C-alpha positions as a printed Julia matrix, in Angstrom:
133×3 Matrix{Float64}:
 185.87  21.47  137.46
 185.7   24.86  139.14
 182.83  25.74  141.31
 180.29  28.26  139.93
 177.34  28.58  142.74
 177.86  32.72  144.12
 177.99  29.95  147.5
 181.84  28.77  147.1
 182.82  30.34  143.8
 184.65  32.61  146.02
 187.12  30.06  148.45
 190.38  29.51  147.04
 190.44  26.76  149.09
 187.37  25.39  148.18
 188.37  25.7   145.02
 191.5   23.61  145.59
 189.93  20.92  147.29
 187.69  20.31  144.84
 190.63  19.25  142.72
 191.79  17.5   146.45
 194.74  19.74  146.88
 193.77  18.82  149.14
 189.89  17.89  150.48
 188.61  19.48  152.81
 189.09  17.44  156.6
 188.32  17.43  160.54
 190.28  20.34  162.27
 190.18  22.51  159.46
 189.19  26.7   159.86
 189.38  28.68  157.44
 186.5   30.41  154.98
 186.27  27.69  152.75
 184.46  25.58  155.42
 182.78  28.7   156.64
 181.39  28.79  152.82
 180.68  25.02  152.59
 178.81  24.9   156.17
 176.38  28.32  155.31
 175.81  25.62  151.9
 174.76  22.82  154.22
 172.07  25.12  155.48
 170.86  26.55  152.28
 170.21  22.99  151.28
 168.27  22.55  155.2
 171.26  20.65  156.83
 171.45  22.94  160.42
 174.24  23.59  162.16
 172.72  25.4   165.22
 176.95  25.03  166.83
 178.55  26.6   164.14
 175.76  29.2   163.12
 174.54  29.94  167.09
 171.27  28.66  165.87
 170.93  30.76  163.05
 172.01  34.18  165.06
 175.47  34.57  163.59
 177.6   33.39  160.52
 179.11  29.95  160.04
 182.15  29.83  162.28
 184.14  27.95  159.97
 185.54  25.14  161.68
 185.57  21.96  160.38
 184.57  20.39  164.1
 181.96  16.96  164.83
 179.45  19.31  163.93
 180.57  19.98  160.66
 182.23  16.53  160.11
 178.3   14.78  161.02
 176.46  17.28  158.41
 179.67  16.19  155.52
 179.23  12.79  156.41
 174.96  12.87  156.23
 175.02  15.32  153.12
 177.85  12.77  151.66
 175.07   9.71  152.38
 171.97  11.19  151.23
 173.59  11.93  148.39
 175.11   8.22  147.73
 178.6    9.24  147.31
 181.4    7.58  149.74
 180.95   8.65  154.06
 184.05   9.46  154.72
 183.94  13.03  156.26
 186.32  14.75  153.51
 184.77  16.93  150.9
 186.83  16.25  147.74
 186.35  16.22  144.54
 182.84  14.45  144.73
 181.26  15.95  148.0
 182.19  19.39  146.52
 180.76  18.76  143.61
 177.75  17.94  143.97
 176.76  20.19  146.95
 177.38  22.65  143.49
 175.44  21.62  141.75
 172.66  21.55  144.35
 173.51  25.76  145.12
 173.74  26.4   141.94
 169.84  24.58  141.28
 168.75  25.7   143.84
 169.73  29.57  142.87
 167.96  28.83  139.94
 164.13  27.46  141.62
 164.88  30.88  143.77
 165.46  32.87  140.99
 162.46  31.25  138.7
 160.29  31.8   142.42
 161.07  35.15  142.06
 160.35  35.95  138.84
 156.98  34.07  139.08
 156.25  36.02  142.88
 157.07  39.85  139.88
 154.78  38.35  137.73
 151.8   37.52  140.08
 151.59  41.65  141.36
 152.16  43.03  137.64
 149.27  40.56  136.69
 147.32  42.06  139.79
 144.2   41.31  142.09
 142.05  39.12  140.62
 144.26  38.19  138.23
 143.23  41.95  136.34
 146.61  43.58  134.59
 146.41  47.09  136.19
 149.35  48.01  134.22
 147.8   45.92  130.45
 147.0   48.11  127.14
 143.07  49.67  126.57
 141.52  50.28  123.14
 139.0   52.18  125.14
 139.36  55.97  125.03
 138.2   58.74  126.77
 136.76  61.73  126.3
């Protein structure tokens, strides 16, 4: 199953890893690891070393911090906490990111609707039957 979330879908390395050809493991350094790190951060798994406390893009290095976060994610999701990002781990990460993106779109649309409603639920752009002479 190919990855479809905007965060992961564009990575050729992750598209291979989701097929276990081979999974991503300790010591790798590439755009796939960086995409995975960004996904973890978006899901609320802070990575202060890999992102310079959020001041720089994810570094793409699968080191100690990435391994710890990956294993925590795997445990949180009821997966084998083996530290390898393969089919099960990447599929679940992808599913959660798709859900997050969908939820963000709903919130964005709700915010737009609230702005259109105007203050106190008034509809400043609504049609009116009142005519002016």
